[in-house]
C-alpha positions in Angstrom: 86.4 136.3 180.2 88.5 134.7 177.5 89.4 131.0 177.4 92.1 129.3 175.3 90.8 126.3 173.4 92.1 124.1 170.5 90.1 123.8 167.3 91.5 121.3 164.8 94.9 121.5 166.4 94.9 125.3 166.2 94.9 127.3 169.5 92.4 130.2 169.7 90.7 132.4 172.3 86.9 132.4 172.8 84.5 133.9 175.4 83.6 131.8 178.4 80.0 130.6 178.2 79.5 130.9 174.5 78.5 127.8 172.6 80.9 125.9 170.4 78.9 126.7 167.3 79.0 130.4 168.1 82.8 130.3 168.5 83.2 128.3 165.3 81.0 130.8 163.4 83.3 133.6 164.5 86.4 131.6 163.5 84.9 131.0 160.0 84.5 127.3 160.4 81.2 126.1 158.9 79.3 123.5 160.8 76.0 122.4 159.3 72.7 122.6 161.2 69.0 122.3 160.3 67.2 123.1 163.6 69.0 126.3 164.5 67.1 129.6 164.4 69.2 132.8 164.7 68.4 134.7 167.8 66.7 131.9 169.6 68.0 129.4 172.2 69.4 126.2 170.7 67.3 123.0 170.7 69.9 120.5 169.5 67.2 118.5 167.7 68.8 117.8 164.3 72.2 116.6 165.7 74.0 117.7 162.5 76.3 120.1 164.3 77.9 117.4 166.4 81.7 117.7 167.0 84.3 115.7 168.9 85.4 117.1 172.2 88.4 115.5 173.9 87.4 113.6 177.0 83.8 113.0 175.9 82.9 109.5 174.8 80.0 110.7 172.7 79.8 113.4 170.1 78.4 116.7 171.4 76.0 119.1 169.7 78.0 122.3 169.0 74.9 124.5 169.2 74.0 123.7 172.8 77.4 123.0 174.4 78.7 126.0 176.4 82.5 126.5 176.7 83.3 126.7 180.3 87.1 125.9 180.2 89.9 124.8 177.9 88.8 122.1 175.5 90.1 120.4 172.3 87.6 120.2 169.5 87.6 118.3 166.1 85.0 119.6 163.8 85.4 117.5 160.7 87.0 114.2 161.8 86.1 110.9 160.1 83.9 110.0 163.0 82.0 113.4 162.9 81.5 113.2 159.2 80.1 109.7 159.4 77.7 110.7 162.1 76.5 113.8 160.1 76.1 111.7 156.9 74.1 109.0 158.8 71.8 111.7 160.2 71.1 113.2 156.8 70.6 109.7 155.3 68.0 109.0 158.0 66.2 112.2 157.0 66.3 111.3 153.3 65.0 107.7 154.0 61.5 109.0 154.6 61.7 112.0 152.3 60.0 112.1 148.9 62.2 111.9 145.8 60.4 114.7 143.9 63.2 117.2 143.9 62.7 118.1 140.2 59.1 119.2 141.0 59.7 120.7 144.4 59.3 124.4 144.9 62.6 124.5 146.8 64.7 122.6 144.2 68.0 124.4 144.2 67.4 126.2 147.4 66.6 123.3 149.7 68.9 123.0 152.8 68.5 119.2 153.0 69.4 118.9 149.3 72.5 121.1 149.9 73.6 119.0 152.9 73.2 115.8 150.9 75.5 117.3 148.3 78.1 118.6 150.8 78.2 115.2 152.5 78.5 113.4 149.1 75.3 111.4 149.5 74.6 109.9 146.1 72.5 106.8 146.9 69.8 105.7 149.2 71.5 103.3 151.6 68.8 103.3 154.3 65.5 102.0 153.1 62.5 103.9 154.3 58.9 104.7 153.6 57.5 108.1 152.8 54.3 108.9 154.8 51.6 109.9 152.4 49.8 112.9 153.8 47.4 115.3 152.2 48.7 118.7 151.1 46.9 121.5 152.8 45.9 124.1 150.2 43.0 125.6 152.1 44.8 128.9 152.9 44.8 131.6 150.2 48.5 132.4 151.1 50.3 129.3 152.5 50.6 125.7 151.3 51.6 123.0 153.7 53.0 119.7 152.4 53.7 117.5 155.5 55.4 114.8 153.4 58.4 117.1 152.9 58.7 118.0 156.6 61.9 116.8 158.4 60.6 117.7 161.9 63.3 120.2 162.6 60.8 122.3 164.5 62.0 125.7 163.2 58.5 126.7 162.0 57.1 125.9 165.5 59.7 128.0 167.3 59.3 131.0 164.9 55.5 130.8 165.2 55.5 130.7 169.0 58.6 132.7 170.0 58.8 135.3 167.3 55.3 135.7 165.9 53.4 134.8 169.1 50.6 133.0 167.3 51.4 129.4 168.3 49.5 128.1 165.2 51.9 125.1 164.8 53.0 122.3 167.1 54.1 118.7 167.1 51.3 116.1 167.0 51.2 112.4 167.6 54.2 110.2 168.5 56.8 107.8 167.2 56.9 107.4 163.4 53.5 109.2 163.2 55.0 112.4 164.6 54.2 115.4 162.5 53.7 119.2 162.6 50.1 120.3 162.7 47.8 123.1 163.6 45.6 122.9 166.8 43.1 120.1 166.5 44.5 119.3 163.1 42.4 122.1 161.5 43.3 123.3 157.9 45.4 126.4 157.9 42.5 128.5 156.6 40.4 127.7 159.8 43.3 128.0 162.2 44.6 131.2 163.9 47.4 131.6 161.2 48.0 135.2 160.3 49.7 134.2 157.0 52.9 136.2 158.0 54.9 133.7 156.0 57.7 133.3 158.5 57.2 129.5 158.4 58.0 129.7 154.7 61.1 131.8 155.1 62.5 129.5 157.8 61.5 126.1 156.5 64.6 124.3 155.3 62.7 122.2 152.8 59.5 122.7 150.8 57.0 121.8 153.6 55.7 125.4 153.7 55.5 127.5 150.5 53.4 130.4 149.2 50.3 129.7 147.2 51.4 130.1 143.6 49.5 132.3 141.1 51.9 132.2 138.0 49.5 130.1 135.9 46.6 132.5 136.5 48.9 135.5 135.8 50.0 133.9 132.5 46.4 133.5 131.5 45.7 137.2 132.1 48.9 138.5 130.4 48.2 136.4 127.3 44.6 137.6 127.1 44.3 140.6 124.6 41.0 141.6 126.2 42.5 142.1 129.6 44.3 145.2 131.0 46.8 144.0 133.6 47.8 146.7 136.1 50.7 146.1 138.5 52.0 147.8 141.6 55.1 146.9 143.5 56.6 147.7 146.9 60.1 149.0 147.4 61.4 146.0 149.3 60.1 143.7 146.5 61.9 145.8 143.9 65.1 145.7 146.0 65.2 142.0 146.4 64.4 141.3 142.8 66.9 143.9 141.6 69.6 142.4 143.8 68.9 138.9 142.5 69.1 140.1 138.9 72.3 142.1 139.5 70.7 145.6 139.2 72.5 148.2 141.3 70.8 150.8 143.5 70.8 154.2 141.9 68.6 157.1 140.8 67.4 155.1 137.7 66.7 151.8 139.5 62.9 152.5 139.8 62.6 153.4 136.2 64.6 150.3 135.1 62.3 148.2 137.3 59.3 149.8 135.7 60.7 148.9 132.3 61.3 145.4 133.4 57.7 145.0 134.4 56.5 146.4 131.1 58.7 143.8 129.3 57.1 141.1 131.5 53.8 141.9 129.9 52.1 144.3 132.3 50.1 147.1 130.7 50.4 149.7 133.4 53.0 150.0 136.2 52.6 151.8 139.6 54.6 152.1 142.8 52.9 151.2 146.1 55.0 154.0 147.5 52.1 156.4 146.7 49.8 154.3 148.8 52.2 154.6 151.7 52.3 158.3 151.2 48.5 158.5 151.2 48.4 156.5 154.5 51.0 158.6 156.2 49.3 161.8 155.1 46.1 160.5 156.7 48.0 159.5 159.9 49.4 163.0 160.2 45.9 164.5 159.9 44.6 162.1 162.6 47.5 163.0 164.9 46.7 166.7 164.5 43.1 165.9 165.5 44.4 164.1 168.6 46.7 166.9 169.5 46.7 167.7 173.2 44.7 164.6 174.1 46.3 161.8 176.0 45.4 158.1 175.7 46.2 155.1 173.7 48.5 155.7 170.6 47.4 155.7 167.0 48.5 152.3 165.7 49.5 151.7 162.0 47.4 149.4 159.9 49.9 149.0 157.0 50.8 145.4 157.9 48.1 142.8 157.0 49.5 140.1 159.3 49.4 142.6 162.2 45.8 143.6 161.5 44.8 139.9 161.3 46.6 139.2 164.6 44.7 142.0 166.3 41.4 140.7 164.9 42.0 137.3 166.4 43.7 138.1 169.7 43.1 141.7 170.6 39.9 143.0 168.9 39.6 145.7 171.5 42.5 147.6 169.9 41.0 147.6 166.4 39.5 151.0 167.0 43.0 152.4 167.7 44.2 151.5 164.2 44.5 154.0 161.5 41.9 153.7 158.7 42.0 150.0 158.0 43.5 149.9 154.6 47.1 148.8 153.8 49.0 151.0 151.4 48.6 148.6 148.5 44.9 148.3 149.1 44.6 152.1 149.1 46.5 152.4 145.8 44.6 149.4 144.3 41.3 151.2 145.0 42.7 154.4 143.6 43.8 152.7 140.4 40.4 151.0 140.0 38.3 154.1 140.6 40.3 156.7 138.7 42.8 155.1 136.3 40.5 152.2 135.4 37.7 154.5 134.3 39.9 156.4 131.8 42.1 153.6 130.5 40.0 150.4 130.4 37.1 150.5 127.9 33.9 149.1 129.3 34.3 145.8 127.3 37.9 145.3 128.6 38.5 143.4 131.8 40.9 144.9 134.3 43.1 142.8 136.5 45.1 144.4 139.4 48.3 142.7 140.5 50.5 143.4 143.5 54.2 142.4 143.8 55.3 142.3 147.5 57.3 140.2 149.9 54.2 140.1 152.2 52.7 136.7 152.2 49.8 138.0 154.3 48.9 140.3 151.4 47.7 137.2 149.5 45.3 136.4 152.3 44.2 140.1 152.6 43.4 140.3 148.9 40.9 137.4 149.2 38.9 139.0 152.0 35.4 139.8 151.0 35.1 142.9 153.2 37.8 144.6 151.1 36.0 144.0 147.8 33.7 146.5 146.1 30.5 145.0 144.7 32.1 141.6 144.5 35.2 143.0 142.7 38.5 142.5 144.5 40.7 145.6 144.9 43.7 143.4 144.1 43.2 140.2 142.1 46.6 138.6 142.3 49.6 138.9 144.7 53.0 137.9 143.5 56.1 137.5 145.7 59.6 138.5 144.5 60.3 134.7 144.1 57.4 134.3 141.8 58.3 137.3 139.7 61.9 136.0 139.3 60.4 132.7 138.1 58.2 134.5 135.6 61.2 136.5 134.3 63.1 133.2 133.7 60.1 131.5 132.2 59.6 134.1 129.5 63.4 134.3 128.8 63.7 138.0 129.6 67.3 139.3 129.6 67.8 142.0 132.1 71.0 143.5 130.7 69.2 145.7 128.2 66.4 147.3 130.2 64.9 150.6 129.1 64.0 153.0 131.9 60.3 153.9 132.1 58.5 156.2 134.6 55.5 155.0 136.6 52.1 155.8 135.1 51.2 159.4 136.0 49.5 160.9 137.8 50.1 158.1 140.4 53.9 158.7 140.6 55.3 159.1 144.1 58.0 161.7 144.6 58.5 161.5 148.4 60.7 158.6 149.5 58.4 157.5 152.2 57.5 154.3 150.4 61.2 153.3 150.2 61.6 153.9 153.9 58.4 151.9 154.8 60.1 148.7 153.7 62.3 148.8 156.8 61.0 148.6 160.4 60.8 152.2 161.7 60.8 153.6 158.2 57.2 154.6 158.1 57.5 156.3 161.5 60.6 158.2 160.3 58.7 159.4 157.2 55.8 160.5 159.4 58.1 162.4 161.8 59.9 164.1 158.9 56.7 165.3 157.4 55.2 166.3 160.7 58.4 168.3 161.4 58.3 170.0 158.0 54.6 170.8 158.4 55.2 173.0 161.5 58.7 174.3 160.8 59.0 174.5 157.0 62.4 172.8 157.5 63.8 169.3 156.9 64.5 167.4 160.0 68.2 167.0 160.8 69.4 163.4 160.3 71.4 163.6 163.6 68.1 163.7 165.5 67.2 160.3 164.0 70.4 158.5 164.5 69.4 156.6 167.7 66.0 155.8 166.2 67.7 154.1 163.3 69.5 151.5 165.4 68.4 148.1 164.3 66.5 146.6 167.2 63.1 145.2 167.7 61.7 148.2 169.5 62.7 151.8 169.2 61.1 155.0 170.2 61.7 158.8 169.9 60.3 162.0 171.3 60.5 165.3 169.6 59.6 168.9 170.5 58.4 170.6 167.3 57.4 174.3 167.6 55.9 173.8 171.1 54.3 170.5 170.1 55.6 167.2 171.6 55.2 164.0 169.7 56.3 160.6 171.1 56.5 157.8 168.5 57.5 154.1 168.6 58.2 151.3 166.2 58.2 147.6 166.9 58.7 144.5 164.7 57.9 140.9 165.4 54.5 140.1 166.8 55.8 138.8 170.2 57.6 142.1 170.7 54.4 144.0 169.6 52.4 142.1 172.3 54.9 143.1 174.9 54.6 146.8 173.9 50.8 146.5 174.0 51.0 145.2 177.6 53.2 148.1 178.6 50.9 150.6 177.0 47.9 149.0 178.7 49.6 149.1 182.1 50.6 152.7 181.8 54.4 151.9 181.8 54.7 153.3 178.3 53.0 156.3 176.7 53.1 157.0 172.9 51.2 159.1 170.4 52.0 156.8 167.5 53.0 153.2 167.2 54.2 151.4 164.0 53.9 147.6 164.1 55.5 145.3 161.5 54.7 141.5 162.0 57.9 140.3 160.4 61.2 141.0 162.3 63.0 144.0 160.8 59.9 144.7 158.7 59.0 143.9 155.1 62.7 143.4 154.2 62.3 140.1 156.1 59.0 139.1 154.5 58.3 135.5 153.7 58.2 136.1 149.9 61.9 137.1 149.4 64.3 134.9 147.4 66.0 132.2 149.5 68.0 132.1 151.7 66.3 134.4 154.2 68.9 135.1 157.0 69.9 137.9 159.2 72.7 138.8 156.8 70.4 138.9 153.7 68.0 141.1 155.7 70.8 143.5 156.6 71.8 143.5 152.9 68.2 144.4 151.8 68.1 147.2 154.4 71.4 148.6 153.1 70.1 148.3 149.5 67.0 150.3 150.3 69.0 152.9 152.2 71.3 153.3 149.1 68.2 153.7 146.9 66.8 156.4 149.2 70.1 158.1 149.3 70.1 158.4 145.5 66.5 159.6 145.3 66.3 161.8 148.4 63.4 162.6 150.6 60.8 165.3 149.7 58.2 166.4 152.3 54.5 166.3 151.2 54.2 170.1 151.0 56.9 170.3 148.4 55.2 167.7 146.2 52.6 169.7 144.4 51.1 166.8 142.5 50.4 165.0 145.8 47.9 167.5 147.1 45.1 166.6 144.6 44.8 163.2 146.3 44.0 164.5 149.8 40.3 164.2 149.5 40.7 160.9 147.6 42.7 159.5 150.4 40.0 160.2 153.0 37.4 158.7 150.8 39.3 155.5 150.1 40.4 155.0 153.7 36.8 155.1 154.8 35.7 152.3 152.4 
């Protein structure tokens, strides 16, 4: 039902029951907010979205005020602007003045609001609370002194990621965000998904940096630095640098990494193809047998979540190696023997948006004789910083192919950056294996709808396969419950911890919003469109790694 309201003296129609903030967003009127999380119910904690509503003595928060009848709203009146400015000044009163050294300098939402509201001096005296920085985690750094208590990280951690690692602790001016019992992050139930980093408006949560260590290795003539990168990392870096999606994008990105100082460049897409090939083999072995589905192990945060909360499902996972760990081991065992002389040290680097990959790389059980499969993990944000640090110009890049024979030619790795992409690649190859024909895109149309859970059932030459894909750990838990109760039956389940998959990983350039996530999905789709999709059987060079895949997956 539509209602006529007045916004800044202009009459307009809105839907009954929607919030003022939602209506203003549709009308193109910007109202600042710090506590809002897209897709979650409003909390009204920051009070920055206050507006004047005729007939109300006090200002009302636009994010939590439902429109039930005709009202008159003023969004930027002098009274409103004074209130917003006072709220930001109160936040700044206890905030450290180290913007020049802050990880979020230039991308901080509090900094942006201070600029928008023309705050250029500290009018309200305050005292910063000196709190120890938690660097215990191999992936996430927590600096409580920069926290503004908006609560976004708590809501994401509880409602989207279902881990409940963070919560408010203490009271009054001692109020802070902490883990259960105040434990360091490393000893908490944190899965290192990085969604707290992506959603923190300031620099209270950041990834653990490795640029100094990378610089040491790249400047060491006795070290061979091998790098692999994921498709979504390439996409967000290319987008930030102004590179367009096209057939040569991968080769241009390879050239970029060579100019950054890396000795050898590989695409993690091959590791994805190895994992999918193994999954198809396992599905064939399960053919005709009912039971719990085969669950993907490509997401490190998801695997860590299972270890901590549902260890009974670990035996249902595919061989417990992520695509980058598979390729990392392949590089060390085969490429390292032929390229790196015995006296030369080899360092393996991964570029990915997955913050959990930093934690995964440090796990002793994934090392071989004390040697890590992957030594350093860089996020796209860190790579962009490195490019700027060395003064590299990206307008004169020379295309370069990935190092052979580890050159993917399938398209599965590009698809795997999006939720549902790995499942689609598996279905396409499964269909081609038994029919010799490419799967018609029309049969995948409903599966490609962007939603947290999607499923599809196909009849292929008398074989039935029922697959599903879910993103967001809270959604994954719900699917597990349905599978356990018998309400849902699947042969294969893809799980991505981050909503929408790796395109929404915690390591992407800021800001990380629903719109930027959609843009990254669109970017990868355009790259895939230019490169096409080739089934495994058509890729002759891929067959030689079948036995290698089985051996690596078992390690």
